Backbone bond lengths (Angstrom), bond angles and torsions (degrees), N, CA, C in turn:
res aa  C-N    CA-C-N  psi(-1)  N-CA   C-N-CA  omega(-1)  CA-C   N-CA-C  phi
1 X - - - 1.447 - - 1.515 110.76 -
2 X 1.297 115.63 -32.08 1.448 120.87 -177.25 1.534 112.45 -64.35
3 X 1.361 120.79 -42.21 1.466 119.70 178.71 1.534 111.86 -60.23
4 X 1.319 117.23 -34.28 1.464 119.79 178.75 1.520 109.55 -65.80
5 X 1.314 117.59 -41.22 1.462 120.91 179.22 1.522 110.50 -62.49
6 X 1.321 117.09 -38.07 1.469 120.82 179.13 1.535 109.48 -66.95
7 X 1.344 116.57 -44.02 1.473 120.25 179.05 1.520 110.82 -61.13
8 X 1.327 116.89 -42.65 1.460 120.92 179.43 1.522 109.56 -63.77
9 X 1.329 116.48 -43.46 1.461 120.45 -178.43 1.528 111.43 -64.06
10 X 1.319 117.61 -34.61 1.467 121.10 -178.35 1.529 111.02 -82.06
11 X 1.331 116.92 -46.48 1.464 120.12 -171.86 1.523 114.70 -87.26
12 X 1.326 118.49 -20.97 1.462 119.96 179.52 1.528 111.32 -62.40
13 X 1.324 119.68 -46.32 1.473 118.88 177.06 1.538 112.12 -63.43
14 X 1.333 116.48 -36.23 1.470 119.33 178.17 1.526 111.03 -66.16
15 X 1.312 116.81 -39.62 1.464 120.81 178.62 1.525 110.12 -65.15
16 X 1.339 116.50 -40.98 1.464 119.96 178.94 1.523 110.33 -65.03
17 X 1.326 116.28 -39.05 1.458 120.75 178.24 1.534 110.18 -63.85
18 X 1.305 116.34 -43.17 1.472 120.31 179.45 1.523 110.87 -64.69
19 X 1.306 117.22 -37.59 1.464 120.38 -179.37 1.518 111.34 -66.36
20 X 1.329 117.54 -29.69 1.457 121.28 -179.72 1.522 113.24 -90.33
21 X 1.317 117.61 -6.54 1.469 121.03 179.72 1.523 109.09 -69.20
22 X 1.329 116.86 147.50 1.461 118.79 179.01 1.529 110.58 -63.41
23 X 1.301 114.90 139.45 1.451 120.54 179.92 1.520 108.31 -93.12
24 X 1.326 115.85 127.12 1.461 120.51 177.56 1.516 108.15 -89.46
25 X 1.324 116.77 130.15 1.461 118.27 179.13 1.518 110.12 -61.34
26 X 1.299 115.07 144.79 1.463 119.63 178.48 1.522 108.56 -62.24
27 X 1.311 114.72 143.09 1.461 119.50 178.68 1.521 108.94 -64.14
28 X 1.331 115.03 139.93 1.458 119.26 178.08 1.523 109.22 -68.61
29 X 1.302 116.90 145.73 1.458 118.77 173.58 1.531 109.42 -57.96
30 X 1.326 118.15 150.26 1.465 120.48 -175.93 1.529 113.70 -54.92
31 X 1.312 117.86 -38.48 1.460 120.20 -178.82 1.522 111.12 -64.45
32 X 1.324 117.13 -40.64 1.468 120.42 178.79 1.522 110.56 -64.63
33 X 1.318 116.72 -41.01 1.461 121.14 177.65 1.521 109.90 -61.74
34 X 1.327 116.40 -45.02 1.466 120.24 -179.81 1.525 111.76 -63.59
35 X 1.325 117.84 -41.56 1.461 119.44 177.81 1.526 110.61 -64.24
36 X 1.314 117.54 -36.20 1.462 120.76 175.30 1.523 111.07 -62.68
37 X 1.336 116.51 -44.42 1.462 120.98 177.75 1.527 111.13 -64.58
38 X 1.323 116.36 -38.71 1.456 121.10 179.95 1.525 110.48 -62.01
39 X 1.314 115.90 -41.57 1.459 120.06 178.63 1.517 113.25 -65.98
40 X 1.324 117.06 -22.40 1.461 121.88 -179.01 1.526 113.58 -99.08
41 X 1.325 117.83 -5.31 1.465 120.97 -178.23 1.520 109.92 -59.40
42 X 1.337 115.73 137.06 1.456 120.33 -175.39 1.514 115.31 -90.42
43 X 1.313 117.35 -11.85 1.460 120.08 -178.15 1.524 109.26 -155.50
44 X 1.331 116.66 162.86 1.474 118.89 175.53 1.528 112.38 -58.86
45 X 1.326 116.31 -33.65 1.464 120.01 178.76 1.527 111.14 -66.13
46 X 1.342 116.33 -39.46 1.466 120.49 177.36 1.531 110.86 -69.13
47 X 1.326 116.53 -34.26 1.463 121.26 -176.81 1.528 112.33 -75.08
48 X 1.314 117.82 -31.37 1.465 121.53 -171.92 1.531 113.60 -54.87
49 X 1.341 120.48 -49.88 1.473 118.03 179.66 1.531 112.71 -64.92
50 X 1.320 117.28 -30.09 1.468 120.73 177.79 1.523 109.17 -70.60
51 X 1.325 116.34 -44.09 1.466 120.49 176.47 1.528 110.45 -57.75
52 X 1.328 116.01 -41.89 1.470 120.05 -179.88 1.526 111.56 -64.14
53 X 1.330 116.67 -41.29 1.469 119.88 179.10 1.523 111.44 -66.13
54 X 1.331 116.04 -39.45 1.472 119.91 176.65 1.525 109.00 -63.53
55 X 1.315 116.69 -43.48 1.462 121.18 177.67 1.516 112.49 -58.78
56 X 1.316 116.78 -39.27 1.469 120.59 177.62 1.524 110.96 -64.15
57 X 1.322 116.34 -39.80 1.473 119.59 178.00 1.523 110.09 -67.16
58 X 1.342 116.53 -42.29 1.459 119.64 178.20 1.530 111.07 -58.91
59 X 1.331 117.01 -34.96 1.465 120.84 -177.76 1.526 113.26 -69.86
60 X 1.319 117.58 -19.76 1.462 120.28 -179.18 1.526 109.80 -69.04
61 X 1.313 114.97 111.00 1.467 119.79 -176.39 1.520 112.58 -86.45
62 X 1.321 116.57 -24.36 1.453 119.87 -174.52 1.516 112.60 86.65
63 X 1.318 116.25 3.37 1.460 121.20 -179.58 1.523 109.03 -132.52
64 X 1.310 116.56 123.13 1.468 120.54 178.92 1.527 110.83 -61.69
65 X 1.315 116.95 -36.21 1.471 120.90 179.98 1.526 111.13 -65.75
66 X 1.320 116.31 -45.72 1.462 120.18 179.80 1.528 109.68 -65.77
67 X 1.327 117.02 -41.28 1.467 119.91 178.15 1.527 110.85 -60.14
68 X 1.332 117.07 -41.56 1.462 121.07 178.07 1.528 110.55 -63.66
69 X 1.325 117.04 -44.65 1.468 120.42 177.92 1.529 110.92 -61.89
70 X 1.321 117.61 -39.62 1.467 120.75 178.63 1.527 110.63 -64.51
71 X 1.326 117.02 -40.61 1.463 120.91 178.26 1.518 110.45 -62.60
72 X 1.313 115.52 -43.30 1.470 119.93 179.54 1.530 111.11 -68.40
73 X 1.310 117.57 -37.82 1.467 120.47 178.13 1.529 110.36 -64.92
74 X 1.334 116.89 -41.51 1.467 120.46 178.34 1.523 110.51 -63.31
75 X 1.333 116.63 -40.89 1.465 120.26 178.35 1.529 110.50 -64.76
76 X 1.313 117.11 -40.57 1.467 120.74 178.82 1.526 110.40 -65.09
77 X 1.326 117.04 -40.96 1.464 119.86 178.59 1.525 110.36 -65.05
78 X 1.327 117.15 -41.73 1.466 120.87 179.07 1.524 110.92 -63.06
79 X 1.330 116.80 -33.68 1.462 121.87 179.05 1.530 112.17 -84.30
80 X 1.341 115.95 3.13 1.477 122.16 -177.99 1.527 112.82 62.36
81 X 1.331 115.98 25.94 1.466 121.62 175.36 1.529 107.16 -93.53
82 X 1.324 115.62 74.35 1.464 121.20 -173.68 1.516 113.08 -66.28
83 X 1.326 118.20 -29.66 1.468 119.69 178.48 1.519 110.98 -64.20
84 X 1.331 116.19 -46.06 1.464 119.84 178.38 1.520 110.34 -66.19
85 X 1.328 116.81 -43.87 1.463 120.74 179.66 1.523 110.63 -59.30
86 X 1.332 116.28 -42.31 1.470 120.47 179.92 1.525 110.78 -61.51
87 X 1.330 117.25 -45.27 1.473 120.58 179.40 1.517 111.13 -62.69
88 X 1.326 116.88 -42.45 1.466 120.29 -179.85 1.530 111.23 -65.71
89 X 1.318 116.60 -43.14 1.468 119.44 -179.01 1.521 111.92 -69.38
90 X 1.312 117.38 -35.01 1.465 119.73 174.34 1.522 110.41 -64.93
91 X 1.337 116.89 -38.64 1.470 120.15 177.08 1.531 110.48 -63.54
92 X 1.323 116.31 -40.71 1.473 120.66 -179.95 1.525 110.24 -62.58
93 X 1.326 116.81 -48.20 1.467 118.66 -177.61 1.525 111.86 -71.48
94 X 1.333 117.37 -21.72 1.467 120.25 174.63 1.528 111.64 -75.00
95 X 1.352 116.75 -45.29 1.470 119.51 -175.89 1.526 112.42 -84.55
96 X 1.336 116.86 -22.73 1.468 120.64 -179.80 1.528 109.39 -134.64
97 X 1.336 116.76 68.15 1.467 119.50 -175.19 1.532 114.04 -65.23
98 X 1.314 118.49 -16.21 1.464 121.50 179.39 1.526 112.82 -95.67
99 X 1.307 117.35 6.07 1.465 122.85 179.92 1.529 108.17 -91.35
100 X 1.320 116.03 101.28 1.467 121.97 -173.17 1.524 112.94 -59.65
101 X 1.316 117.37 -38.07 1.457 119.02 -175.93 1.524 112.94 -71.41
102 X 1.321 117.29 -22.31 1.458 119.51 171.67 1.519 110.04 -64.67
103 X 1.319 115.95 -42.87 1.464 121.40 176.96 1.524 110.78 -67.41
104 X 1.326 116.41 -35.70 1.460 120.45 -179.71 1.534 110.13 -65.61
105 X 1.316 116.52 -45.76 1.462 119.95 177.58 1.526 110.33 -63.02
106 X 1.305 116.22 -39.15 1.468 120.90 178.54 1.534 110.06 -62.84
107 X 1.327 116.78 -41.55 1.476 120.76 178.21 1.524 110.80 -62.43
108 X 1.333 116.65 -41.64 1.463 119.79 179.32 1.520 111.19 -61.87
109 X 1.323 116.93 -42.86 1.462 120.48 178.27 1.531 110.52 -66.15
110 X 1.319 116.90 -41.82 1.459 120.41 179.66 1.527 110.58 -62.22
111 X 1.318 116.18 -42.31 1.470 120.01 179.64 1.526 109.94 -64.24
112 X 1.315 115.51 -44.23 1.464 120.78 179.46 1.530 111.48 -62.81
113 X 1.320 116.28 -32.36 1.472 121.59 -178.66 1.531 112.67 -86.00
114 X 1.328 117.50 -1.19 1.454 120.87 179.35 1.514 114.78 87.47
115 X 1.326 117.60 8.00 1.468 122.09 178.31 1.530 108.76 -91.70
116 X 1.337 115.66 73.26 1.465 119.96 -175.81 1.513 113.20 -63.61
117 X 1.334 117.34 -39.69 1.465 118.55 -179.36 1.528 110.29 -65.94
118 X 1.323 117.57 -40.81 1.463 120.94 176.07 1.519 111.31 -63.03
119 X 1.347 116.27 -41.13 1.463 120.57 179.56 1.530 110.97 -63.89
120 X 1.333 116.37 -41.03 1.476 119.42 179.22 1.523 110.80 -64.57
121 X 1.313 116.39 -41.39 1.473 119.19 177.92 1.524 110.72 -64.27
122 X 1.328 116.87 -43.46 1.470 119.88 179.71 1.518 111.08 -65.22
123 X 1.339 118.02 -40.99 1.468 120.36 177.79 1.529 110.68 -64.54
124 X 1.318 116.58 -38.48 1.463 119.51 175.33 1.517 111.19 -60.38
125 X 1.327 116.31 -38.84 1.464 121.07 178.08 1.531 110.57 -65.25
126 X 1.336 116.49 -41.19 1.474 120.72 177.53 1.519 109.57 -57.14
127 X 1.329 116.01 -47.37 1.466 121.01 -175.77 1.529 111.34 -67.74
128 X 1.321 117.09 -34.31 1.470 119.42 175.08 1.524 111.15 -64.88
129 X 1.325 116.55 -41.00 1.461 120.93 -178.56 1.527 112.10 -76.38
130 X 1.331 116.55 -34.51 1.459 121.05 -177.13 1.530 108.69 -140.22
131 X 1.330 117.37 85.64 1.469 120.82 -176.77 1.529 114.24 -61.42
132 X 1.335 117.75 -13.94 1.466 119.99 178.82 1.531 112.29 -98.50
133 X 1.315 117.69 15.07 1.457 120.77 178.27 1.527 107.26 -79.60
134 X 1.332 115.20 84.34 1.459 122.17 -172.62 1.523 112.72 -61.04
135 X 1.326 118.65 -33.94 1.467 120.61 178.95 1.528 110.42 -65.63
136 X 1.326 117.32 -41.76 1.468 120.52 179.39 1.525 110.56 -66.84
137 X 1.325 117.23 -38.84 1.468 120.56 176.37 1.528 110.09 -59.37
138 X 1.318 115.71 -46.12 1.464 120.94 179.67 1.527 110.90 -63.94
139 X 1.320 116.50 -46.15 1.473 120.86 -178.25 1.525 111.58 -62.46
140 X 1.326 117.08 -43.87 1.462 119.82 178.35 1.526 110.11 -67.06
141 X 1.322 117.07 -38.81 1.455 120.36 175.71 1.523 111.35 -59.02
142 X 1.324 115.85 -42.35 1.455 120.52 179.06 1.521 111.32 -62.65
143 X 1.326 116.65 -42.40 1.461 119.83 179.06 1.530 111.01 -65.89
144 X 1.336 117.03 -42.67 1.469 119.76 178.22 1.522 110.77 -61.88
145 X 1.322 116.62 -40.95 1.462 120.13 178.56 1.529 110.24 -61.77
146 X 1.323 117.06 -43.43 1.471 121.01 179.36 1.521 112.02 -62.75
147 X 1.324 116.93 -29.43 1.464 120.87 179.43 1.522 112.91 -93.32
148 X 1.333 117.02 6.35 1.454 120.33 173.25 1.521 116.04 93.70
149 X 1.345 118.52 -0.56 1.469 120.42 177.55 1.526 108.02 -88.26
150 X 1.317 115.11 76.28 1.464 120.25 -173.85 1.526 112.21 -69.82
151 X 1.319 117.16 -36.18 1.465 119.94 178.69 1.531 110.23 -66.32
152 X 1.328 116.69 -42.80 1.466 120.23 177.46 1.511 111.78 -64.89
153 X 1.330 116.36 -40.06 1.462 121.00 178.52 1.525 110.35 -63.45
154 X 1.319 116.74 -44.75 1.462 121.25 -179.72 1.528 111.06 -59.31
155 X 1.311 115.90 -42.67 1.466 120.53 179.34 1.536 110.54 -60.89
156 X 1.326 117.24 -44.35 1.469 120.57 -179.53 1.525 111.79 -69.19
157 X 1.326 117.32 -40.82 1.470 119.70 177.00 1.527 110.43 -60.07
158 X 1.320 116.30 -41.39 1.470 119.37 179.92 1.533 111.35 -65.81
159 X 1.324 116.34 -38.92 1.467 119.11 176.94 1.523 110.24 -63.43
160 X 1.330 116.74 -41.94 1.461 120.83 178.97 1.525 110.37 -62.60
161 X 1.331 117.11 -43.13 1.471 120.65 179.63 1.523 112.62 -68.63
162 X 1.318 117.59 -29.50 1.466 119.89 176.70 1.527 110.39 -64.75
163 X 1.314 116.43 -30.37 1.465 121.53 179.30 1.520 110.71 -86.21
164 X 1.328 115.52 -43.63 1.466 122.04 -177.05 1.530 108.34 -130.88
165 X 1.342 117.29 89.12 1.464 120.92 -176.29 1.525 114.56 -61.20
166 X 1.314 117.63 -16.57 1.465 121.28 -178.65 1.527 112.75 -104.91
167 X 1.323 117.41 12.82 1.462 121.00 -176.13 1.522 110.28 -55.77
168 X 1.305 114.65 121.02 1.455 122.59 -173.68 1.529 111.86 -55.40
169 X 1.321 116.43 120.08 1.454 122.16 175.69 1.521 115.72 87.95
170 X 1.308 118.28 -20.19 1.462 120.36 -174.46 1.529 112.14 -66.23
171 X 1.320 117.47 -40.39 1.473 120.91 -178.59 1.529 110.12 -60.37
172 X 1.326 116.46 -41.69 1.472 121.56 179.86 1.528 110.29 -59.95
173 X 1.339 116.91 -42.86 1.463 121.14 178.99 1.530 111.08 -66.18
174 X 1.318 116.57 -42.54 1.473 120.30 -179.83 1.519 110.38 -63.04
175 X 1.327 116.87 -44.62 1.463 119.83 -179.37 1.526 111.11 -61.18
176 X 1.329 116.54 -46.22 1.468 120.58 -178.62 1.530 111.28 -66.95
177 X 1.325 116.62 -46.60 1.470 119.59 -176.84 1.524 111.97 -71.90
178 X 1.306 118.42 -31.66 1.468 120.33 179.00 1.521 110.23 -58.83
179 X 1.317 116.80 -46.18 1.474 120.38 178.75 1.518 110.74 -64.20
180 X 1.330 115.23 -40.67 1.461 119.41 -176.27 1.533 112.29 -72.54
181 X 1.325 116.82 -43.31 1.466 121.38 -175.56 1.519 111.85 -82.16
182 X 1.313 116.72 -43.96 1.470 121.10 -173.17 1.516 112.97 -100.62
183 X 1.318 117.64 -10.13 1.460 121.12 -177.63 1.501 110.52 83.00
184 X 1.311 114.44 172.52 1.459 120.02 -179.01 1.516 108.86 -99.91
185 X 1.318 115.74 133.61 1.467 120.81 -178.87 1.516 111.91 -66.09
186 X 1.304 115.25 157.93 1.472 120.65 179.87 1.509 109.77 -86.26
């Protein structure tokens, strides 16, 4: 019983000291820090490296196999081998249906191949999986605008700008569509 009393006598003051020590807030996850920096960027030039870093984080699938397939799909797309790229991207979205960037790459290929309806569905899937994917919001907004859904496009552009206030070209679209969709104020 005596050793316990000694331990209590030694460690109780240390525990009390620790309890009164200032608590340091936990460090924000890197993505949260980057989104905070993105919101504070003063120009598109300042935002671009932050956007790129966020994009790199988004690309991390957590699976070496999926990462390899994505690398091969990107190489196939760069080589204009759309058939191979399509097969690889379909495999990615089949084996990793919750990986937003697989759907994003698939949407880009679909758009490039003229499959606009497929691209819109894939971009919608990206946004469901990752609502802060500002590039996908912008891209889908652009497609909706091209198809005449100006109100829907405006909503997506505004969501993209809320995440990335410096998103290249988005402000111009919002300004033009706001007047067209909502009218000009008196």
